[in-house]
N, C-alpha and C positions, 0 to 999 in steps of 0.2 A: 504494500500500500504506500509506504514512504517512497519507494522508488518510482511509483507511478506519479506521485505529486512532484518529485524532483524532475521528472520528464515534463510535466505540465509547466513547471517553472522555466525550464530550458526553452520550451516552445514559445512561451510568452515573451521571453527575452529576445529570441530570434525574430519574432514578429513585431518587436518594438511596441508591445502592448501598452495601453494606457493604464493608469492606476485603477480605474474601475474594473477593467478585465482581470487584473491581478486579484482584486478583492472578490469578484464574482466567480472566478474560475480556479482560484488557488486557496486563498485564505479561508473564505467561507466554507467551501467544500471540505477542506482539511479539518476545520473545527467540527463540522457536522459528522464527518466520518469517525473521528475519534470518540465523540460523545455517543454516537449511535451504536458503534460496533466494537469499540475498544475501551469502554468505560472502566473495566477491571484491570487494564494494563497499568503497571506502576508508573509508566512514563506519560500517561495521558494528561495529567494535570500540568506537568512541565511543558509539554508540547502545546497544550491549549493556552497556557499563559504566554508562550512565545507568539502564538498566532494572534492572540488578543493585542499584544504589544505591537506586532506588525500592523494590525488593523488600525490602531491608533496612529502609528507613524505614517502610514499611507494617507490617512485622513488629514493629518497635519501638513503633509507635503501637498496634498490636493488644495487645501485652503491657502497655503503660502503661494502656490503657483497661480491660483486664481487672483490673489491680491497683486502679485507681481505683474500679471498680464494686464490687469486694470491700470496699474501704475504706468506701464509702457504705453497704453492707449492714451492716458492723460498727457504724457510727455510728447507723444507723437502729435497730438492735437496742438500743443504749444509750439512745437518747432516746425510744423508743416508749412506755415506761411514763409518762414525763413528759407526752407528748402526750395520753395518755388522761386523766391528772389535769387537765390544762389544759382539755380538752374538757368534762369533767364540771363544772369550775368555771364555765366560760362558760355552760353549760346552766343551772346554778343561778342565775347572775346574770341570765340572760335571763328566768327565771321571776319574779324579783323586780321587774324593770323592767317 
């Protein structure tokens, strides 16, 4: 079972999967699998704790990336007029040269 989820992890990496896919196809199913089928295993609690921590980290990354993307949109909005001016200037210089 662990090897199959290691395979899922590798496949998601190869596909450059987004965070949601990691959560939906790896972390969530791993947690469910352990709780449904391996509850009596002495390592279940430790693995479940690691999965829960991973889920929290993935969520934190998702929130941070969303905030960063919004910041970039704001910056772009502020500098876009300057980019147009610069492009027009370069076009004029190219005509002179």
